[in-house]
N, C-alpha and C positions, 0 to 999 in steps of 0.2 A: 355202367356199361363197362370202358372201357378199362374200369380196374377188376373188373370180376374175367373179363375177358384175358388181358396181361397176369391179372394169379391163375389160369385156366391155359393159358401158352409158358409157360419158367415152370408151370406144373409139369408141362409135359416134355418141356427142355429136360427136365431136371431126369425123370423116368429115363424117354433116354438114355440119360451117363449115367443111370447104373447099368439098365441093359448094357448098354458098351463098359464099362468100370466089369461088368459080371468075361468079356472074353480080351480081358487084358494078362499077364504074365503078371504075376507079383514080385519082378525080379523083371521089370520093366525101369527103363530111368528115364530124368527128366533133366533137365534142366536149369538151378533154379534163377534171381535177380543177379547172381553176381555173373551169371555166366560158368559154376563149377556142378561139376555136379555134384550128388547130395546118392549117396548110398541107404536104404531100408525106413528114408522117410514117407509119411504120409502123400503127402506132394507129388513128391517120384515116382512111390508104385503105385498111388492107386488112381494115378490120374486116369482124364475119357481119355481115349484113339478114335478116329475118323480119317476116311479114305478119302476126305480129299481134302485137296493140297493151302484152299487156305488159311493162310493166318489170322488170328484176334487183331482189330481192328475195333475200338469204335465209330460206331452207324448210330444216327438216330432217325437212318430210312430204317422202320420196322418189320420193310416187305423182301430189305437185304435181305441176303444169303452169310451168317457167319459159323463159319468151321473153324474149333476149336482143335486136333492131335496133341497128344499131351508135350510133342518133343518142339508144338509154336507158345506153353504154355511156361509166363516169366513169371516167377513165384518174387510175394516183395514179403518182407515181413513186420507187420503189422507195430508198429513206435510201443515200446510201454508195452507191447505186451505179452511177454515173456515165451515167447517160441513159438503166435499163431502167423502163421502164413495165408495172405491171397493169391488166386490168379484170376485176377476179370476174364471176363470175356463181354463183356457192353456196361459199359462205364469208369467208372471206376470206386471200385469201395471206402477210400481217401479218401477220397476228395470232397467235392461239391454235384448234386445231381444223382437224375436212376443210375442205379449198379446192380447189373447184375455179375457175377465170382463164384469162387468156390474156395473151399477157409480150412484149412489145410490145419486140427485141433491136437497138440500129443498130446498123447493118453495121458493120465492122472492131474489135469490142468483146473484147476478151478479160476472161473475166473469173480468176483467181490457181486456182495449187492444193489444190482443197475438198477436200471432203468434204459429203454431206447426212445426220441421223442417220435417215434413211429410205428406202426403194426410192422414183426421183423417173421416174413414164410421165413420155412426154409424147408430141406428137405439133407434129411442125414445117408449119405448116399455111404463110406465106413466110416465099421466104429462102430462107440456103441453112448449117443452121446444125451445128459440127463439137465433137465428146467426142474427148480420149484420156486414152485407157487402160492405161494403163503401159506410154507407147511409143508404141503405137499406136494411129493419126487414120483417126478413120473421120469422113465427113461425111452426115449429113442434108438429097437437100434435099428441098423441099415435095411435102407426101404421105407425110414415116418419120414413124415410130415408133420407139423405145425406149425400155428401162426401166432407166434408172439402180440399180443394187444401191445397198443406205445404207454407209456408209457405205468404199466405193470412191474414192481422194485419181483428183482428174480433172484436171483444166487442160478449158475451155467457151468456147469464144464462140460469134458470127456475123462469119463468110466478105464479105470486102472488096464491094462490091459495093450490097447491098439486105440493109436489116434487115431483118432478122424478125418474124415472129407466128408465135408458140408458145399449144397450149393442151397448162396441165399445173391436176395436181391432186394431192391426197395425203390423209391419216388423218390431217396431226396436220401440225400448222404446217412452215411452210417451215424455214428456215435452208440458209446459205450457212455450211464451220465454212474456214476457209482455216489449211492444214497446211503443216508444212516448210518454208518455204522457198516456202514459199504470201502473202506480201507482198509 
């Protein structure tokens, strides 16, 4: 029951982000993890905005108010990912434990065949992401949701033309484990 309630809460939060993204200026800029400005990247142009002034902070209190104006998001590159960046809103995608994070995926970036050790729910906020499972390719344009089951070998990536912005969350750390033929 807890997992279902958490999934519903996270999807509602992500869909709220979609609405906020629609109100964002396409030319808005946000700081990356090194404090420099990035022009024309998904991490900057598609970051959510909010009117509250509280910045990001990890909280284990599920009743705590969390607010993430785009200017307060800290973007970091996922090591070895070929340009995939993330901005944590709860926990740490690259750490241990549960997390919720925005993920910026470069247009045309493909992942090798891989699995995740746990289910991976994802909301696509910008661009078109895809997953190829058992030879069947499904495209997920902005506004789409999918939950990839744990240990399911698949290919995935962002279609060419526009960077992808995703919202992902898991009960434990993020992992991407290449499978046979996936390197």
